[in-house]
N, C-alpha and C positions, 0 to 999 in steps of 0.2 A: 191894372188900369185904374184912372184917377179920374173922380169927378169936379176935384177941388185942390186941383194944380199941385199933389203931392202932399196934401195934409191927409191922406188917409189912401188906402189900397184897396180893391178887391181881390176875386178868387183868382188865383195864379192861374194865365194861362198856359197850358203846354202845345208848344207847337209842332216839335219832333220828341221822340224819347228812343230815337233806334241809332243812340250814338255810340260808339264802338270803344269808349272810356270817359275817363271825366276830363282828358283834356280839351274838352269845347268851350267856347264861351263867347265873349267879347261883343254881345250885339249891339247892334245899332237899327232903330227902325224910323220910319218917315211916314206920316199919312199924304197920301195920292191922292189927287184930283177929286176921284169917282167914290172916297171914303176907305178905299181898303189899304191896307199898310202893307209897306215892303219891310222884313224883319233880314237883316244879312248878321253874320255869324263865321266865328271860325266853328271847323266843325273834321269831324273823322269817320269813317264807317265801319274801323276793325282797328284792335287795341294795337297793332302795327303799322296801320296802313295808313295813307299818305294823308297829311292836311292839308284843308283846300277851305275856300270862302265858299260858303253856300248863301241861300236864300230863300225864304217863305212868303208868299202873300197872301193875307188874308183878311177876315170881313171882323172887327170888332163888333 
């Protein structure tokens, strides 16, 4: 998170730590009107598992 429009950054926020392997990522986030954030990303559950688009809704 940045309080100065990207000039500096706070501590890393981990949304998930259960990915099947390194082939994950490409996150995009948007803040909702209630203040929560929805983040979508490319993901997999197991090393040889099917890849899919997942989402996490979280409060900063």
